C-alpha positions in Angstrom: 99.1 134.3 125.0 101.8 132.9 125.7 106.2 133.1 124.5 105.3 129.8 123.0 102.6 130.0 120.5 103.6 129.8 116.9 104.7 133.2 115.1 101.4 133.2 112.7 99.5 132.1 115.6 100.6 135.6 117.1 99.4 137.7 113.9 96.2 140.1 113.5 93.3 137.4 112.0 94.3 139.6 108.8 97.7 139.2 108.0 97.5 135.5 109.7 95.3 134.3 106.4 98.0 136.4 104.4 101.3 134.7 106.1 99.7 131.2 105.6 98.8 131.8 102.0 102.1 133.0 101.0 103.8 129.6 103.2 101.6 127.5 100.6 102.4 129.3 97.9 106.3 128.6 98.3 105.9 125.4 99.8 104.6 124.4 96.1 108.5 125.5 95.0 110.1 124.1 97.5 112.5 121.2 95.6 111.2 118.4 95.1 112.3 114.8 95.0 114.3 114.2 91.6 113.6 110.7 90.1 116.4 109.7 87.6 115.2 107.4 85.5 118.9 105.5 83.4 117.1 103.9 80.4 118.5 102.9 76.6 117.5 101.1 73.4 115.4 97.6 73.7 114.9 98.7 77.2 111.8 97.2 79.0 108.9 100.4 78.7 106.8 98.6 82.0 109.9 98.5 83.9 109.9 102.5 83.9 106.3 103.5 83.1 105.1 101.3 86.1 106.9 102.8 88.5 106.8 106.2 86.9 102.2 105.8 87.4 103.1 104.7 90.6 105.3 108.2 91.9 102.7 110.6 89.3 99.7 108.8 91.1 101.3 110.3 94.6 101.4 113.3 93.7 98.0 113.9 92.6 97.4 112.0 95.9 99.1 114.7 97.5 97.3 117.2 95.5 93.6 115.9 96.3 94.9 116.3 100.7 95.7 119.6 99.7 99.6 119.4 99.7 102.5 119.9 97.2 103.4 117.4 94.8 106.8 115.6 96.2 108.3 113.8 92.9 110.0 115.0 90.0 110.7 112.6 87.3 113.7 112.0 85.0 114.6 110.2 81.4 117.4 109.6 80.7 120.1 108.1 78.4 123.7 108.0 77.7 123.2 110.0 74.2 120.0 111.6 75.2 117.2 112.0 72.3 114.1 109.5 71.6 115.2 106.3 72.7 112.6 102.6 71.5 111.6 100.3 74.1 111.4 96.5 73.1 107.9 97.4 72.7 108.8 100.0 70.3 107.4 102.7 72.1 110.0 105.4 72.4 110.7 107.8 75.1 112.3 111.3 74.9 115.8 111.1 77.1 118.2 113.6 78.7 122.2 112.4 78.3 123.8 111.3 80.6 126.8 114.1 80.7 123.7 116.8 81.1 122.5 115.0 84.5 124.2 116.7 86.9 124.3 114.2 90.2 123.5 116.4 92.4 120.6 117.3 90.5 120.0 112.8 91.8 118.0 111.8 94.2 116.8 109.0 93.0 118.6 106.4 90.4 117.0 103.5 88.8 118.5 101.5 85.7 115.3 99.6 83.8 116.2 96.5 82.9 115.8 94.8 79.1 117.1 90.7 77.7 119.9 90.1 77.2 120.4 90.9 74.0 119.7 94.9 75.2 121.4 94.6 77.6 125.1 93.7 75.8 125.4 97.0 73.7 124.7 99.4 77.1 127.8 96.4 79.2 129.6 97.4 76.3 129.5 101.6 76.5 132.0 103.2 77.9 129.6 106.0 78.5 128.1 104.0 81.2 131.3 103.8 83.5 131.9 107.7 82.9 128.6 109.0 84.5 127.0 106.2 86.0 129.0 106.1 89.1 129.1 109.6 90.2 125.3 110.3 89.7 125.3 106.5 92.2 127.7 108.2 94.4 125.5 111.2 95.1 121.8 109.9 95.2 120.1 109.3 98.2 119.5 106.2 96.9 119.7 104.1 93.3 119.1 100.7 92.0 117.7 99.4 89.4 114.1 97.2 87.8 114.7 93.8 87.1 117.7 93.2 85.1 118.9 96.8 85.1 121.0 95.2 88.1 124.0 93.7 86.3 124.7 96.9 84.8 124.8 98.1 88.5 126.9 95.1 88.9 129.0 95.1 86.1 129.9 98.4 87.3 131.1 97.2 90.3 128.2 99.4 92.4 127.2 96.3 93.9 129.6 94.6 95.7 128.7 93.4 99.1 125.2 94.0 98.6 121.9 92.1 98.5 120.1 92.5 95.3 116.8 91.4 94.2 116.5 90.2 89.8 114.0 88.4 88.2 114.3 84.8 88.5 115.9 84.4 85.4 118.3 86.0 86.1 119.4 85.3 89.4 121.4 82.1 88.9 123.5 83.8 85.8 124.3 86.6 88.3 125.4 85.3 91.3 127.3 83.4 88.9 128.9 86.0 86.9 129.6 88.6 90.4 129.9 86.1 93.6 130.3 88.5 95.5 126.8 89.8 94.8 123.9 87.7 97.0 121.0 88.0 95.1 118.0 87.0 96.8 116.2 84.8 94.6 113.2 85.1 96.4 111.9 88.1 96.8 110.2 90.2 94.9 112.0 93.4 95.8 115.0 93.7 98.2 116.3 97.2 100.4 119.9 97.0 101.5 120.8 101.1 102.5 120.6 102.8 99.9 120.2 100.7 97.6 116.4 99.3 95.9 116.5 96.2 94.1 113.2 94.4 92.9 112.8 91.4 90.5 110.7 90.9 87.0 108.5 94.1 86.0 105.7 94.1 87.6 107.5 94.1 90.9 109.2 97.8 90.0 105.4 98.6 91.4 105.7 97.2 94.8 108.8 99.0 95.2 108.0 102.3 94.1 105.1 101.7 96.5 107.2 100.9 99.4 109.1 103.8 98.4 106.3 106.3 98.7 105.4 104.9 102.0 109.0 105.6 103.5 109.5 109.2 101.5 105.0 110.5 101.8 102.8 107.6 104.2 101.5 104.7 103.9 98.0 106.4 103.4 99.3 108.1 100.4 100.7 104.7 99.2 97.7 102.8 99.9 95.8 105.8 98.4 97.7 105.1 94.7 97.7 101.3 94.8 94.1 101.4 95.4 93.7 104.0 92.3 95.8 102.2 90.0 93.5 99.1 90.7 96.4 96.4 92.7 95.1 93.2 94.7 96.9 94.5 97.2 100.4 96.1 98.4 102.8 93.5 98.1 105.8 93.7 100.4 109.5 92.6 99.2 110.1 89.2 100.8 106.6 88.3 98.8 108.1 85.1 96.4 108.7 86.3 93.7 105.9 83.0 92.7 103.3 82.3 94.8 102.2 78.5 94.8 99.4 79.2 93.0 101.4 80.7 90.5 104.0 77.9 90.6 101.2 75.8 89.4 99.6 77.5 86.7 103.1 78.4 85.3 102.8 74.4 84.4 101.5 73.6 81.1 98.0 72.0 81.3 98.1 72.2 84.9 95.9 69.1 85.9 95.5 70.9 89.4 95.1 74.4 88.7 91.6 73.7 90.4 93.0 71.8 93.2 95.3 74.1 94.0 93.0 77.3 93.8 90.5 75.5 96.7 94.0 74.9 98.3 94.5 78.1 98.9 90.7 79.1 99.6 90.3 76.9 102.5 93.8 76.5 104.0 92.3 76.1 107.3 90.5 72.5 106.1 91.8 69.6 106.3 94.8 69.3 104.0 96.3 65.4 103.5 96.9 63.6 100.9 94.3 61.2 101.3 91.6 64.5 101.8 93.1 65.6 98.2 93.4 63.2 96.5 90.0 61.9 97.4 89.2 65.6 96.0 91.0 64.9 92.7 89.5 61.5 92.0 92.8 59.6 91.8 94.2 57.4 94.7 96.0 58.2 97.1 99.5 56.4 95.3 98.9 58.1 92.0 97.5 61.7 93.3 101.1 61.8 94.8 103.3 61.0 92.2 101.4 63.2 89.6 101.2 66.0 92.0 105.5 65.7 92.4 105.9 65.6 89.0 103.4 67.9 87.8 104.0 70.8 90.3 107.8 70.0 91.0 106.9 69.4 95.4 105.5 67.0 97.2 101.6 68.1 98.6 102.8 68.4 101.5 105.2 70.7 100.8 102.9 72.6 98.3 100.2 72.8 101.4 103.1 74.2 103.7 104.4 76.9 102.0 100.7 78.1 100.9 99.8 78.5 104.9 103.2 80.1 105.5 102.8 82.6 102.6 98.9 82.9 103.9 100.3 82.9 107.4 103.3 86.4 106.2 100.9 88.4 105.4 98.0 87.7 108.1 101.2 88.8 110.1 101.5 92.2 108.7 97.8 93.1 109.7 98.9 92.7 113.5 97.1 89.4 113.8 97.3 87.5 117.1 99.8 84.4 116.4 96.3 81.9 117.8 94.6 83.7 114.9 96.9 83.2 112.1 97.8 79.7 113.4 93.8 78.9 113.0 93.2 80.7 110.1 96.1 79.0 107.8 95.8 75.7 109.3 98.6 75.0 111.2 97.1 75.1 115.2 98.0 75.1 117.6 100.3 78.2 117.9 103.6 76.4 119.1 103.1 73.8 115.1 102.4 77.4 113.6 105.9 78.9 115.7 107.9 75.9 115.2 106.9 75.9 110.9 107.4 79.5 110.5 111.0 79.7 112.1 111.9 76.2 110.3 111.1 77.7 106.9 112.0 81.2 108.2 114.6 81.5 110.0 112.9 84.2 112.1 110.3 83.9 115.0 106.5 84.9 113.7 106.5 87.3 116.7 109.4 88.6 115.4 108.2 89.1 111.9 105.5 90.4 112.8 107.0 93.1 114.7 109.4 94.0 112.1 106.4 94.2 109.1 103.2 94.9 110.7 102.0 97.5 109.2 99.3 98.6 112.2 
């Protein structure tokens, strides 16, 4: 046997089995990645329970594959003890001053409605302990409006962040040194991870699992949670269909559902007006009044959103262009770069999962 053979393989059969068993047992006692969620009275429960379900799900998936758990989750609040969320459900927490900075690998601040955030921003305990925790953490960030706490402490200056669509304008106006991405589901800026409203914390947590452990484990967790898809951070907070659905009693909800299912079809105003049973002029006027943009702009947005998802699957530009109704590929490339400021080829290289 060559000198380069691993040590464990140079042991006799019996000793080798004992050695491997010992090493497997030891691996379960190696330091885990400690996730610390900062909460306070009135916090949004889903901001923590959603991501925590992802991380504990990753541990479960690792266990099923014979590997040790990776994450240890901790809930922390300024005073410690029982903390009641906005939904009335209470969680048990440790106090901030009992949280050792060197014991925090990832730190995330939960969000809340403004009436619950105001007391937090006035509490001096945050300015004493939180900056130190952030300084020692491998990564830090927030879910939803928790970003306001970090911004108030000056921890986001010069960074790009995401937050709930309703808080984007106030955040940008109050903290001009912070670059607010009003469109993204979540944003990764170095050590800083921030997500938009509530359920996007799940998307961000899945991205963390993919980075920390593997994309396969993240996919298993998403499947276990019965998620439609693992949404990338660049995806808009509002899909074109959701934009229409949030309009009360939208008369175009069915039409838009059909558009999204038939992006490769002819979707000009005459075709859509005929399908809606309206004259072209009336259709255009009502569509703009209800949806807030022209039919042509809406269709292009829907097509380009779908194109980004297809590019992540590694499809060719020609195939994507045909599938979303933007053939030839040159037309697709021009529309994509005009909208996103990047060529579809480079986007595919940056985001392809294959």
